[in-house]
VOLUM-526077 format. One record per residue (C-alpha): residue in three letters; chain; x, y, z. Coordinates in pm, 1 decimal, padded with zeros to 6 digits. Example, Ala and Ser with C-alpha at 12.3 -4.5 7.8 and 13.67 -1.06 7.14 Angstrom:
2
R   residuo   cadena          x          y          z
R       ALA        A    01230.0   -00450.0    00780.0
R       SER        A    01367.0   -00106.0    00714.0
//
This chain:
114
R   residuo   cadena          x          y          z
R       GLN        A    00617.3    02727.4    09643.6
R       VAL        A    00424.6    03050.9    09670.0
R       GLN        A    00216.8    03135.3    09366.2
R       VAL        A   -00020.8    03421.8    09296.3
R       VAL        A   -00281.7    03498.9    09035.5
R       GLU        A   -00352.8    03865.9    08994.4
R       SER        A   -00657.2    04015.6    08833.9
R       GLY        A   -00861.5    04328.8    08798.4
R       GLY        A   -00627.5    04577.1    08638.1
R       GLY        A   -00723.4    04782.8    08338.7
R       VAL        A   -00825.9    05126.1    08219.9
R       VAL        A   -01078.7    05330.1    08412.7
R       GLU        A   -01202.1    05685.6    08373.4
R       SER        A   -01110.9    05951.4    08623.5
R       GLY        A   -01359.0    05949.1    08908.1
R       GLY        A   -01430.3    05582.7    08862.9
R       SER        A   -01357.3    05276.5    09073.7
R       LEU        A   -01155.6    04961.0    09036.0
R       THR        A   -01083.9    04646.9    09233.0
R       VAL        A   -00768.2    04444.2    09196.4
R       SER        A   -00707.5    04110.6    09361.0
R       CYS        A   -00439.0    03853.9    09431.7
R       THR        A   -00520.7    03489.2    09488.1
R       PHE        A   -00243.1    03298.2    09658.9
R       SER        A   -00143.9    02937.1    09696.3
R       GLY        A    00148.8    02747.3    09840.5
R       PHE        A    00128.1    02876.2    10197.1
R       VAL        A   -00122.4    02930.6    10477.1
R       PHE        A   -00265.7    03261.0    10363.1
R       LYS        A   -00461.0    03335.2    10680.2
R       ASP        A   -00141.6    03338.8    10888.9
R       TYR        A    00014.8    03636.2    10710.5
R       ALA        A   -00042.6    04009.7    10707.9
R       MET        A   -00060.4    04143.4    10355.7
R       SER        A    00015.4    04468.2    10180.9
R       TRP        A   -00052.5    04652.3    09860.3
R       TYR        A    00209.1    04867.8    09692.4
R       ARG        A    00208.8    05067.0    09372.7
R       GLN        A    00463.5    05212.6    09136.2
R       ALA        A    00372.0    05501.6    08911.8
R       PRO        A    00568.3    05574.8    08594.7
R       GLY        A    00901.6    05732.7    08681.9
R       LYS        A    00845.1    05703.1    09054.9
R       GLU        A    00956.9    05471.0    09330.2
R       ARG        A    00736.2    05192.2    09455.4
R       GLU        A    00523.1    05308.4    09746.2
R       LEU        A    00309.3    05145.3    10010.1
R       VAL        A   -00066.3    05175.1    09963.6
R       GLY        A   -00178.3    04995.9    10275.5
R       THR        A   -00168.7    04688.5    10495.6
R       ILE        A   -00418.9    04442.9    10635.4
R       SER        A   -00384.4    04216.9    10937.7
R       THR        A   -00420.3    03841.1    10926.0
R       THR        A   -00788.5    03843.3    11016.9
R       GLY        A   -00870.5    04158.0    10826.6
R       ALA        A   -00975.7    04335.8    11144.6
R       MET        A   -00707.8    04602.5    11109.3
R       THR        A   -00612.3    04802.5    10805.5
R       ARG        A   -00380.2    05096.2    10755.4
R       TYR        A   -00355.1    05326.9    10456.3
R       GLU        A   -00110.8    05582.3    10328.9
R       ASP        A   -00233.3    05940.1    10316.9
R       SER        A   -00238.6    05942.5    09937.0
R       VAL        A   -00522.4    05688.0    09929.1
R       LYS        A   -00685.3    05726.7    10269.8
R       GLY        A   -01060.9    05753.8    10235.2
R       ARG        A   -01051.8    05620.5    09878.6
R       ALA        A   -00898.2    05276.8    09924.2
R       THR        A   -01029.5    04966.4    10094.6
R       ILE        A   -00811.9    04663.2    10150.3
R       SER        A   -00988.7    04341.2    10236.3
R       ARG        A   -00922.6    03970.6    10235.4
R       ASP        A   -01109.1    03643.5    10206.7
R       ASN        A   -00907.5    03390.1    10399.1
R       ALA        A   -01127.9    03102.8    10282.5
R       ARG        A   -01033.0    03185.8    09923.7
R       SER        A   -00674.8    03295.6    09999.5
R       THR        A   -00751.8    03620.0    09820.8
R       LEU        A   -00648.3    03976.8    09887.4
R       TYR        A   -00839.8    04273.5    09746.8
R       LEU        A   -00779.9    04641.3    09689.9
R       GLN        A   -01073.3    04860.6    09597.5
R       MET        A   -01002.8    05216.7    09491.8
R       ASN        A   -01270.3    05483.7    09446.7
R       HIS        A   -01264.9    05836.4    09310.6
R       LEU        A   -00964.0    05751.2    09097.8
R       THR        A   -00747.8    06024.4    08949.7
R       THR        A   -00469.8    06014.5    08695.3
R       GLU        A   -00228.7    06019.6    08990.6
R       ASP        A   -00345.8    05666.6    09070.1
R       THR        A   -00211.2    05532.9    08741.4
R       ALA        A    00044.4    05272.1    08845.1
R       VAL        A    00133.9    04907.8    08859.3
R       TYR        A   -00020.8    04766.2    09173.8
R       TYR        A    00159.1    04491.2    09363.2
R       CYS        A    00046.4    04260.4    09639.3
R       ARG        A    00306.1    04157.4    09891.3
R       VAL        A    00341.2    03897.8    10163.5
R       ARG        A    00542.7    04109.0    10400.3
R       ALA        A    00692.2    03838.9    10621.3
R       MET        A    00815.0    03643.9    10319.5
R       ASP        A    00907.7    03950.7    10119.3
R       TYR        A    00714.0    03788.4    09835.4
R       TRP        A    00586.2    04017.1    09563.4
R       GLY        A    00321.7    03958.2    09304.4
R       LYS        A    00414.0    04042.1    08946.9
R       GLY        A    00190.6    04347.1    08947.5
R       THR        A   -00124.1    04452.3    08768.1
R       GLN        A   -00146.7    04768.8    08561.2
R       VAL        A   -00409.4    05031.5    08640.7
R       VAL        A   -00447.6    05326.8    08405.0
R       VAL        A   -00676.9    05614.4    08493.4
R       SER        A   -00776.2    05819.6    08191.9
R       SER        A   -00866.2    06186.9    08221.0
//
């Protein structure tokens, strides 16, 4: 079955950077587009961005455009999200998702301190 190991969450100062990752197993990672979502306290879960199977195409929501980079290493079955110039508005639980399977990671907490 699909399994995921998430890492990289934590506390970072405003203006700083952070990378979170999801390492998958149980399916052919390179065959699936992937997405990152986030859910801030008291808010609905929202899409951060999406990456194609090869990584050649990425799309980002306006709230993170220019500050977020989604990448993947198909040889390691790992998905990454790097966020720069973080603000307190970026405080959220970040989730990786295999869109076609509707499979969600458990989420990793990111807290941006002011």
